[in-house]
N, C-alpha and C positions, 0 to 999 in steps of 0.2 A: 506527470499526473494528468489524466484525462477526466473531464467532467461533462456530463450530459444534462440537457434541459436547463442550461444556464440562463437563457433568455437575455443574454447580454448584447446590447447594442454596441457599436464602436465607441460611442461617447461614454457609456457606462464602463466598458473595459478599460478605457483610458483613465477614467476616474479612479478605478481600483489600482491601476498601474502607478498613478501619481500618489496614492496613499501610502501608509506605512507598510502595507502588504507588498507593494512594489519594490521595497528595499531588498527582499529576498527572492521574489518570484517574477519571472517574465511570462506574461500572459499572451497567448495567441487565441483569438476567438473567431468563431464562424457562426453567422446568423442567417437563417432562412428568411429573406425579405418578404416572402409571401405568407409566412406563418411565424412572425417574430415572437409570439407568445406561446408557441407550441414546440418549436424545434430549434435547438442551438447547442453547440458544443464548444469546449475550450480545452486547451492544453496549457499547463503551467509548468515551467522549468525553474528549478532551483539554481540561483546564481552560484551557490557554493559547491554545486555538484556538476554543473554543465556549463560549457562555454556558450553563452547566449548572444554573442555578437551577431548583428544582423547580416554581416557579409559572410558568416560561416553557417548559421542556421538557415535551412531552406524549408519553406512551407508551401503546401499545395492544397488550396481550397477546392477540393474536387466536387463535392456536392454541398452547397451552402447549408449550414445547419445540421448536416448529417454525416459528412465525411471530411476530415481534416488530416492531412498527412504532413509529417515533419521529420526532417533529417538533422541530426546533431552529431558533433564529434564524439567518438567513443573510445578508441584506443589507438594511439599513434596516428596513422593516416586513415584508420578505419572510421566508419560512421555507423550510426544506429538510427534506423528508420521506424517510426511508429505511425500507425494509422488509427486514429480515434474515430469511432463510429457511433451513430445513434440511428438505428434502423427505423423506418416508418412503422407505426403501430396502428394506423387507421384501417388497414386491411392486409390480408396475406398476399394479395396481388401486388400491392405497393411494396411489400417487403421483398417479394420475389424479384420485382423490377429493380429494386435497389441493389441487390447483390449481382444481378446480371449486368447492370449498368457499370458497377465497379470492375467487373471482370473485363468488359469491353474496353474500358479506359486503360487498363493495364496491358491489354493485348495490342492496343492501337498507339497509345501515347508513350513517350519515353519517360516513364516514371520509375523512381527507385523501388527496389524490391523491399517490402516491409519485413522487418525482423519480428514485429509483433503487431497484432490487431487487438485493440482493447476498447471495451465499451458495452453498450446495451444493444443486443441483437434483436430484442423483441420477438424472439422465437425460441421454442425449446426443441432441441435436436432429438431427444428421447423422451418417451412417456414418463419415466420416473423423475425427469427434471421438473415435473409439475405435480403438485400435491394431489390433484384429482386424477392423475394418471392419464390425462388427455393428451393426444398427439396433435401437433400442429400440421398445417398443410405441407405435404411431403414435397411438392414442387419447390416451395420456398426453402425447405430444409436442404434439398438437393442443390439449389442455387448457392446457398451459404457454403455447403460442403465443397462445391466446385471452386469457389473463390479461395477458400482456405488451402485446398490441395494445389492450387496454382503456385503457392509459395512453400508448400510442405509445412504448414503450421498446424500445431495441435494445442488443445486446451491443457495448459500446464498443470492447473489445479487438479483436473480430472486424471491426468497421467499419474500423479502421486497419490490420489485418493480414488482408486478405481471402484471400490465397493461402498463408498460413502456418498450420501445424498444430502446436499445442503442448499437451501434456497437463498436467492439474493433479492427477491422482490415480493412484496405483499400487496395483494389486490383485494379491495373491498367491493364485492359485487352489489348490484342493485337489489338483489333479493336478500341481502343481509349476510350472505355466505362469504367466507374469506378463502381465497386461494393463494397459493405460493408457488413460485417458479424460479428456476435458475436461468436467467436470461442475460446476466452480466458475466463477461468472460475476458480472459487474457489469453489469446492464442499466440504462442511463441514458436520460433523456428526450431527445427530439430537440432541444428548446430548449437543453439544457445541453451537448450534445455538442461544440459549437463552443468551449465554455469549459473543456474538459477536455484535459489533456496528461499525459505520462509514464505512459501505460498500460504495465503490466508484469505478467508472470507470473514470480514469483521462488521460488527454492528456499532462501531464507534460513533457513527454519525446518525444513528437511528432516530434521534430526536429532531433531526433536520430533514430527513428524507425517508421515503418508503423503500429505498434500495440499500442493500449492503455493499460494502466496499471490497473489491477484490484487489489484492496487492501481492507483489513479489519483489525480491531483490535479485537484480541481474548483475552478476560479477563480470569484470573485464577478463576475457580469456587470456591466459598466459601470465597473469600477475603473480608474484610470490605469495605464499600463504601468509595471512596475517591473523595472529591470535587475538585474544580478547584484550590484550594490553594490560597495563598496570591498574590495579584496583584504585578507584577514587571514591571518596565519601560523597553522599548526596548533599547538595547545598542546603537542603532542609535540615539535615542532621546537624550541620554546623551551626544552625540557629536554634536548635532544640535546647531548652533550658535544662532538661534532665541530662542530656548527653554532655552539655557544657560542664555541668557540675561533676559528672562522672569522669570526664577527661581531666578536669582540674585535680580531683582526688588522686587519680592515677599519676599525674605529673608530680604532685607534691610528695607522694609516697616514693616515687622513683628518685626524686631529688634527694630525699633523706637517705636512701640507700647509697646514692652516689657519694654523698659527703661522708657517711660513716665508713665506706670502703676506702676513702682517701685519707684516713687518719691511722697511721702515718701515710703521707702521700705515696702512692705507688700505682703503676699501671701494669696490667698483664693481659694475656689473651682472654681471660675470663672476667676481668674487672677493669673497665675503662669507660669514659664518657660516651664513646661511639656505640659501645655495646648497649649501654643504658638507653640511648636514643633509639636504637633499633627496637629494643623491648617496649619502649614507650609507644612507638608507632604500631607495633603488633597488637598491644593491649587495647589501644584506642580503636583500631580497626575491628578487633574481635568484639568489643562492646557495641560498636555501631552496627555491625552485622546482626548481632543477637537482637538488638532493639528493633531494627527494621523488620526482621523476621516476625517478631512478636506483634508489632503494630500492623504489619501487612497481612498477618494470618487471618484476622477477622474479615478484612475486606476480600481476601482471596476466597474464603469460605462462602461469603455472600455471592461472589461472582460465580462460583461453582454451582451453587444452588439455583441461581437464575439460569445458568446454562442448561442444567438438567431439566428445568421447567420448559425451556425453549425446545429442547430435544423432544420431550414428551408431547409438546404442542404440535410440532411439525409432523409427528408420527400419527396424530389423530386423523381419522378419516373426515373428509369435508364433503358437504352435500352439494 
């Protein structure tokens, strides 16, 4: 996971690492010493998903506070390289210089080829990516395009949503007008695009930031197909008084049937304790699923209504 505008000093990053958060995440931070309160990025790796040993993970602090590259084990002897970026937003000239600087570094230095670039580009590549349909400086756009093409990277979300427009940043102008733009991206290599799914732009952290989160699941090439697995009940369901009573009633009724069928004692393919246990599990799962659908229905309806409002809002013309 890559995070921009973290404003994390090395001391603050270490404090987070030493807290309860550090039990699951390994944090790599890059701060711009000249602008500590304006530019900084961080990459967080999940201990449960990635080998984070320092002698295996390699980091490259290319442009402090703006470009941090990291290489981690991926599959067998393969590695996965991510470049987290936070492009300058003070001017289009600075943005253009940023992408050109990265291009030069990869042409001159012995750097790993990134499998993905993720972060805030602070530039829109096409006019519809901005709610006011305004285009950004084309020289800066060309510099970004040149850098992406160097590794044959494409915007994965756009590739599967070619006709959909969704914004990732909300800006409140000084004149009171609100503009929205899609400036947060995950550019993925062509070889890995076929192994990606669940592309999403989410407002899950809208209460904490004015940016939406772009996410994707990258699967390891060549691994066997894995299904959804065995169904398990939600932990909340097992603590729900209504469901506990329902489960008890089902169990008692099943127990009575079992005893009645055993007088005189006899076992058959259609009447035995193992069969009753299977039926008990099936009935409990059935009741739990129905209850979850019923209780989740209202929340889902509210979410759909809010999503429709958001869609209507993004389609409104802005001044």
